[in-house]
C-alpha positions in Angstrom: -43.6 69.3 19.6 -41.3 66.4 19.6 -38.5 66.2 17.1 -37.2 62.7 16.3 -33.5 62.8 15.3 -33.2 64.7 12.0 -36.7 66.1 12.6 -34.8 68.5 14.7 -33.1 69.9 11.6 -36.5 70.2 9.9 -38.0 72.0 12.8 -35.1 74.5 13.0 -35.2 75.1 9.3 -38.9 76.0 9.6 -37.9 78.6 12.2 -39.4 76.7 15.1 -38.1 75.2 18.3 -39.1 71.8 19.5 -40.2 71.1 23.1 -38.1 67.9 23.0 -35.6 66.1 20.8 -35.4 62.3 21.0 -33.3 59.7 19.2 -29.8 58.5 18.6 -28.9 61.8 16.9 -27.0 60.1 14.1 -28.6 62.1 11.3 -28.4 65.6 12.6 -27.0 68.5 10.7 -27.5 71.2 13.4 -25.4 69.5 16.1 -24.2 72.8 17.5 -27.8 73.9 18.0 -28.6 70.7 19.8 -25.7 71.2 22.2 -27.1 74.6 23.1 -30.5 73.1 24.1 -31.4 72.5 27.7 -30.2 68.9 28.4 -33.6 68.2 30.0 -35.2 68.6 26.6 -33.0 66.1 24.8 -33.3 62.4 25.2 -30.5 60.5 23.6 -30.5 56.8 22.8 -27.7 54.6 21.7 -27.6 53.9 17.9 -28.1 50.2 18.6 -31.6 50.0 19.9 -34.9 48.1 19.3 -37.0 51.1 18.1 -36.7 53.7 15.4 -36.4 57.3 16.5 -39.9 58.0 15.2 -41.3 55.1 17.2 -39.5 56.4 20.4 -41.2 59.8 19.8 -44.6 58.2 19.4 -44.2 56.1 22.5 -43.1 59.2 24.5 -46.1 61.2 23.3 -48.5 58.4 24.1 -47.0 57.9 27.6 -47.7 61.5 28.3 -51.3 61.3 27.3 -51.5 62.3 23.7 -54.9 61.6 22.2 -54.0 62.5 18.6 -50.7 62.4 16.7 -49.5 64.5 13.8 -46.3 63.1 12.2 -44.5 65.4 9.8 -41.9 63.8 7.6 -40.6 60.5 9.0 -38.9 57.6 7.3 -35.9 59.7 6.1 -36.4 58.3 2.5 -35.7 54.7 3.7 -38.4 52.1 2.8 -37.7 50.1 6.0 -38.3 53.1 8.2 -41.4 54.0 6.2 -42.8 50.5 6.6 -42.0 50.6 10.3 -44.1 53.8 10.8 -47.0 52.3 8.8 -46.9 49.3 11.0 -46.9 51.4 14.1 -49.7 53.6 12.9 -51.9 50.6 12.1 -51.6 49.4 15.7 -52.5 52.7 17.5 -55.9 53.4 19.0 -55.5 57.2 18.7 -56.0 59.1 15.5 -52.7 59.6 13.6 -52.3 62.0 10.7 -49.0 61.5 8.8 -47.8 64.1 6.3 -44.9 63.2 4.1 -43.4 65.1 1.2 -45.9 63.7 -1.2 -48.8 62.2 0.7 -51.1 62.4 3.7 -51.8 59.1 5.5 -54.2 58.1 8.2 -56.2 55.1 9.4 -59.9 54.6 8.8 -61.7 52.6 11.3 -65.4 51.4 11.4 -67.6 54.3 10.7 -67.9 57.0 8.1 -65.2 59.4 7.1 -65.7 62.5 4.9 -62.7 63.8 3.0 -62.9 67.4 1.6 -61.0 69.1 -1.2 -60.6 65.8 -3.0 -61.6 66.7 -6.6 -58.9 65.4 -9.1 -56.7 64.1 -6.2 -55.4 60.6 -6.1 -56.3 58.4 -3.1 -55.3 54.8 -2.3 -56.5 52.4 0.4 -54.9 49.3 1.8 -55.9 47.1 4.8 -53.3 46.6 7.5 -53.2 43.7 9.8 -56.7 42.7 8.9 -57.9 39.4 7.4 -61.3 40.8 6.7 -62.2 44.5 5.9 -65.3 45.7 4.1 -65.9 49.3 2.9 -67.8 51.5 0.5 -67.2 54.9 -0.9 -68.9 57.8 -2.7 -67.3 60.5 -4.8 -64.4 58.4 -6.4 -63.9 57.7 -10.1 -64.1 54.0 -9.1 -66.3 53.8 -6.1 -65.8 51.0 -3.7 -69.0 49.0 -3.3 -69.0 46.4 -0.5 -65.3 45.7 -1.2 -64.1 42.7 0.8 -60.4 43.3 1.2 -59.6 39.6 1.5 -60.1 39.5 -2.3 -58.3 42.7 -3.3 -55.1 43.7 -1.4 -55.2 47.5 -2.4 -57.2 50.1 -4.1 -54.4 52.0 -5.9 -54.5 55.5 -7.4 -58.3 56.1 -7.4 -59.3 59.7 -8.1 -61.8 62.0 -6.4 -64.5 63.2 -8.9 -66.3 65.3 -6.3 -65.0 67.8 -3.7 -66.1 65.6 -0.9 -65.4 61.9 -0.8 -67.1 59.7 1.8 -65.6 56.3 2.8 -67.5 54.0 5.1 -65.7 51.1 6.7 -68.1 48.4 7.9 -65.5 46.0 9.3 -61.7 46.2 9.9 -59.5 49.2 9.2 -57.8 50.8 6.2 -54.8 52.9 5.6 -55.8 55.9 3.5 -53.1 57.6 1.4 -54.1 60.9 -0.2 -52.0 62.8 -2.7 -50.6 66.0 -1.1 -50.9 68.9 -3.5 -49.3 72.3 -3.2 -52.5 74.2 -2.6 -54.7 71.6 -0.9 -54.5 69.8 2.3 -57.3 67.4 2.9 -59.8 68.2 5.5 -61.1 65.2 7.4 -64.2 64.5 9.4 -63.7 61.2 11.1 -66.9 59.7 12.6 -66.3 56.4 14.3 -69.0 54.0 15.4 
């Protein structure tokens, strides 16, 4: 587990201990706990840098062979950081699951994806970095039928009317944003072509 900057506070508050802390450490509350960590498990960067702390953590994980990423939190309530993470996620070739306080986000690539526990939950889709994306869905209040994303920039606040929603991306890729509810975390079955 890699904690990016104030992610260290989140990890400690959850009663866990990270394997590594990375970032400029400008947002930490638990500074004394950081000082007690083995220095080999802390990678400190200057505040003036070209990458966000989250991006540094993602790069570190990928350089060490990560084949899947789970991001908890991130963005720190700042829109610029949130957009940066979305941009990073859209470029990665490994599956990324991102859980914020309110949503679960992940990329859908060509193939079929089944989303479980979706009844009465909001879901939105938006293409990222694509000029042409085509998709279909089953199980939504307003099913997507051969939607060409050149014509519609986003499907906002759709709702699952079945427990399982199926989304098939024929071309391109989509960012899927699912409402996070107190008792339900979406279960995914990603099947890529």
